[in-house]
Legacy VTK file of the C-alpha trace (Angstrom):
# vtk DataFile Version 3.0
C-alpha trace
ASCII
DATASET POLYDATA
POINTS 296 float
5.241 -14.643 -4.265
2.478 -14.495 -6.840
1.987 -10.729 -7.062
0.799 -8.579 -9.979
3.566 -7.093 -12.110
1.953 -3.658 -11.973
-0.929 -1.891 -10.300
-2.904 1.296 -10.815
-2.971 3.784 -7.959
-5.763 6.340 -7.958
-4.435 9.204 -5.867
-7.299 10.610 -3.801
-5.397 13.136 -1.691
-6.854 16.204 -3.375
-10.368 14.965 -2.561
-10.530 12.412 0.241
-7.312 13.679 1.785
-8.436 17.296 1.983
-12.193 16.954 2.546
-11.914 17.025 6.349
-9.133 19.632 6.471
-9.493 23.393 6.765
-10.263 24.592 3.225
-7.328 25.299 0.929
-7.694 27.751 -1.917
-7.723 26.563 -5.502
-4.108 27.558 -6.154
-2.880 25.463 -3.218
-4.843 22.454 -4.419
-3.429 22.895 -7.916
0.084 23.060 -6.463
-0.550 19.703 -4.791
-1.954 18.181 -7.977
1.051 19.423 -9.962
3.375 17.779 -7.408
1.489 14.506 -7.793
1.818 14.682 -11.574
5.554 15.328 -11.258
5.781 12.199 -9.094
4.278 10.151 -11.919
0.682 9.804 -10.759
-1.575 9.203 -13.766
-4.937 8.669 -12.039
-6.180 11.455 -9.777
-9.362 12.103 -7.865
-9.118 15.865 -8.147
-12.267 17.199 -6.473
-15.813 16.585 -5.304
-18.772 18.358 -6.878
-20.705 18.700 -3.647
-22.404 21.552 -1.825
-19.740 23.916 -0.416
-21.994 24.327 2.604
-21.739 20.595 3.305
-18.023 20.193 2.458
-16.341 23.622 2.438
-12.954 22.118 1.535
-14.298 21.082 -1.878
-15.534 24.541 -2.935
-14.289 25.617 -6.362
-14.212 22.123 -7.866
-14.757 23.382 -11.424
-11.931 25.903 -10.986
-9.604 23.102 -9.886
-10.462 21.049 -12.982
-10.023 24.069 -15.262
-6.723 25.033 -13.647
-5.346 21.521 -13.936
-6.253 21.213 -17.589
-6.178 17.831 -19.286
-2.644 16.419 -19.012
-1.985 13.722 -21.590
-2.320 10.204 -20.254
-3.894 11.326 -16.977
-7.353 10.290 -15.747
-9.077 13.028 -13.719
-11.828 11.672 -11.476
-14.345 13.564 -9.366
-16.710 12.438 -6.630
-20.366 13.301 -7.217
-23.211 12.753 -4.716
-26.155 13.098 -7.084
-27.258 13.894 -10.632
-26.699 17.637 -10.150
-23.142 17.015 -9.040
-22.614 14.732 -12.033
-23.940 17.416 -14.385
-21.459 19.926 -12.979
-18.550 17.481 -13.147
-19.316 16.475 -16.720
-19.671 20.125 -17.747
-16.220 20.733 -16.263
-14.819 18.014 -18.534
-14.015 15.352 -15.959
-12.773 11.946 -17.208
-14.318 9.691 -14.550
-17.066 9.942 -11.968
-16.916 8.299 -8.563
-20.088 7.699 -6.590
-20.550 6.238 -3.139
-22.987 3.813 -1.599
-22.608 1.958 1.660
-22.957 -1.670 2.617
-24.172 -0.239 5.939
-27.733 1.094 5.865
-27.091 3.403 8.830
-23.873 4.822 7.396
-25.596 5.355 4.039
-28.314 7.414 5.720
-25.758 9.509 7.621
-23.511 9.988 4.603
-25.975 10.678 1.771
-29.351 10.694 3.589
-30.743 7.886 1.451
-31.552 4.222 1.827
-29.381 1.753 -0.063
-32.138 1.224 -2.651
-32.510 4.977 -3.107
-28.751 5.267 -3.607
-28.841 2.520 -6.224
-31.540 4.396 -8.119
-29.541 7.643 -7.930
-26.401 5.891 -9.188
-28.332 4.361 -12.088
-29.492 7.854 -13.091
-25.917 9.161 -12.882
-24.700 6.299 -15.087
-27.297 7.163 -17.737
-26.268 10.813 -17.625
-22.553 9.948 -17.786
-22.892 8.085 -21.078
-19.372 7.031 -22.148
-17.704 8.565 -19.079
-16.807 5.746 -16.650
-18.544 5.606 -13.283
-16.759 3.895 -10.400
-19.126 2.929 -7.581
-17.353 2.905 -4.230
-18.945 0.646 -1.616
-18.153 2.174 1.759
-18.069 0.023 4.912
-17.447 -2.994 2.667
-15.598 -4.793 5.472
-17.554 -3.549 8.443
-19.526 -0.687 9.915
-19.343 1.015 13.316
-23.136 0.785 13.361
-23.956 -2.781 12.218
-20.598 -4.517 12.741
-19.087 -6.865 10.150
-20.462 -6.619 6.630
-21.449 -10.002 5.237
-19.300 -10.861 2.186
-22.348 -12.210 0.348
-24.189 -8.907 0.881
-21.214 -6.912 -0.416
-20.968 -9.147 -3.485
-24.680 -8.780 -4.181
-24.430 -4.994 -3.889
-21.491 -5.001 -6.311
-23.561 -7.018 -8.792
-26.493 -4.631 -8.453
-24.201 -1.653 -9.057
-22.826 -3.170 -12.242
-26.379 -3.935 -13.369
-27.209 -0.276 -12.703
-24.494 0.801 -15.156
-21.398 1.250 -13.006
-18.293 0.486 -15.044
-16.196 -0.367 -11.978
-16.646 -1.157 -8.293
-14.273 -0.245 -5.480
-14.495 -1.702 -1.975
-13.799 0.839 0.761
-12.714 0.066 4.303
-14.163 3.359 5.451
-13.531 3.019 9.170
-10.513 0.704 9.111
-12.287 -2.478 10.217
-10.670 -4.723 7.613
-8.033 -7.332 8.332
-6.282 -9.625 5.827
-8.753 -12.364 6.746
-11.696 -10.045 6.059
-10.100 -8.877 2.792
-9.789 -12.500 1.653
-13.324 -13.400 2.750
-14.902 -10.529 0.808
-12.737 -10.954 -2.305
-13.664 -14.636 -2.442
-17.279 -13.508 -2.999
-16.733 -10.395 -5.133
-13.775 -11.591 -7.188
-10.614 -9.520 -7.578
-11.881 -7.344 -10.451
-12.518 -4.584 -7.907
-10.528 -1.708 -6.480
-9.578 -1.365 -2.809
-9.852 1.907 -0.887
-8.230 1.297 2.488
-7.984 3.326 5.684
-5.448 2.970 8.464
-7.618 3.499 11.545
-6.295 0.396 13.295
-2.849 0.297 11.707
-3.726 -2.437 9.202
-3.935 -0.360 6.026
-0.687 -1.504 4.376
-1.215 -5.043 5.642
-4.612 -5.105 3.946
-3.127 -3.641 0.760
-0.581 -6.463 0.745
-3.389 -8.979 1.234
-5.138 -7.426 -1.763
-1.963 -7.705 -3.846
-1.586 -11.364 -2.915
-5.202 -12.005 -3.918
-4.619 -10.373 -7.320
-6.209 -6.924 -6.944
-4.559 -4.388 -9.271
-6.436 -1.144 -8.423
-5.916 0.773 -5.197
-6.918 4.203 -3.856
-4.266 5.925 -1.734
-3.805 9.437 -0.371
-0.609 11.474 -0.262
0.642 11.861 3.299
-1.970 9.412 4.566
-4.576 12.158 4.923
-8.300 11.487 4.739
-11.103 10.036 6.765
-14.858 10.179 6.878
-16.583 13.021 8.749
-19.538 10.652 9.264
-17.635 7.989 11.217
-16.068 9.041 14.504
-12.424 8.063 14.864
-11.921 7.067 11.217
-8.298 7.694 10.261
-6.735 8.572 6.954
-6.152 6.529 3.833
-3.133 4.366 3.181
-0.382 6.859 2.329
0.571 6.839 -1.343
4.270 7.022 -0.527
3.999 4.056 1.852
2.210 1.995 -0.810
4.834 2.954 -3.396
7.714 2.127 -1.049
6.207 -1.303 -0.358
5.530 -2.008 -4.027
9.030 -0.900 -5.037
10.508 -3.450 -2.645
8.154 -6.162 -3.924
8.920 -5.432 -7.576
5.347 -4.290 -8.282
5.380 -1.393 -10.748
3.335 1.708 -9.850
4.910 4.298 -12.163
5.291 6.666 -9.193
8.701 7.895 -8.046
9.242 7.405 -4.325
11.328 10.525 -3.646
8.985 12.747 -5.665
5.865 11.441 -3.938
7.531 12.034 -0.574
8.134 15.634 -1.671
4.419 15.870 -2.463
3.595 14.517 1.024
5.826 17.112 2.670
4.174 19.780 0.518
0.695 18.774 1.675
1.982 18.799 5.243
2.963 22.441 4.812
-0.319 23.280 3.102
-2.556 21.815 5.812
-0.375 23.145 8.617
0.153 19.953 10.595
2.206 16.779 10.403
0.847 14.087 8.118
0.536 10.576 9.583
2.711 8.914 6.928
5.827 7.305 8.355
7.610 7.004 5.008
7.120 10.742 4.422
9.329 11.430 7.439
11.660 8.425 7.585
12.104 8.083 3.834
12.225 4.796 1.919
14.459 2.001 3.147
16.708 2.616 0.127
17.603 6.138 1.288
21.168 6.421 2.536
22.267 8.262 5.686
22.675 11.979 5.075
20.391 11.952 2.048
LINES 1 297
296 0 1 2 3 4 5 6 7 8 9 10 11 12 13 14 15 16 17 18 19 20 21 22 23 24 25 26 27 28 29 30 31 32 33 34 35 36 37 38 39 40 41 42 43 44 45 46 47 48 49 50 51 52 53 54 55 56 57 58 59 60 61 62 63 64 65 66 67 68 69 70 71 72 73 74 75 76 77 78 79 80 81 82 83 84 85 86 87 88 89 90 91 92 93 94 95 96 97 98 99 100 101 102 103 104 105 106 107 108 109 110 111 112 113 114 115 116 117 118 119 120 121 122 123 124 125 126 127 128 129 130 131 132 133 134 135 136 137 138 139 140 141 142 143 144 145 146 147 148 149 150 151 152 153 154 155 156 157 158 159 160 161 162 163 164 165 166 167 168 169 170 171 172 173 174 175 176 177 178 179 180 181 182 183 184 185 186 187 188 189 190 191 192 193 194 195 196 197 198 199 200 201 202 203 204 205 206 207 208 209 210 211 212 213 214 215 216 217 218 219 220 221 222 223 224 225 226 227 228 229 230 231 232 233 234 235 236 237 238 239 240 241 242 243 244 245 246 247 248 249 250 251 252 253 254 255 256 257 258 259 260 261 262 263 264 265 266 267 268 269 270 271 272 273 274 275 276 277 278 279 280 281 282 283 284 285 286 287 288 289 290 291 292 293 294 295
């Protein structure tokens, strides 16, 4: 198998994983982030600088960043919806900004209340404001939309090019509603190239399969969420992200280095399960890795 020797996992549980949950207080979110650091995670999406009225679970973003501090060797990312959010995130000392735009015009309107062209202009302004701070532009519905159906690979590639021309330092392709399949992953990557990240959801049970397809194609950046939490509030029926512990368990077996300890990340998944008050969808969190012996 021609797989990458190592990959980077950006752990998005503290943002994407919690955004649709009942709000947790800052101390609980910091406890989760500490558990992720203990597991070896070095790239974290820690918060979203959005209106608390719109996303109550993300209130106190600056307090989360301040409480976490700046651990050595760790990249702390934050989602920002607009220039004001970027100003707040940069003032808090964040290391990376993530912004979103959709390949689906309808989803873009529902998510950020802008056309695609308006979103491109807003992202360009954020990139200017960010200066040397990297901006990762996440293209939602990159593999399909519940409103328009399949996204055309050529359109996704063109949008990625326009984002880079607008100043984005990286582009991540998001399967927001879980419409991707390995065939669709391959089709889009053939047009965009593999110098992108993948942000995959498990709505139709294909999340890990699509991650494996990305690995085979040569992608080395993936977003995952502890416990498999997550999902878009603007797309009915959208399930959570690929679980970090399931991605790590798969990569461990394949010999792909993630730097994340499987038992420690499972502990983090069980912690988030207690914090949110319901069972997380991750199967590895409950069954353990295949290497775990009976009675362990």
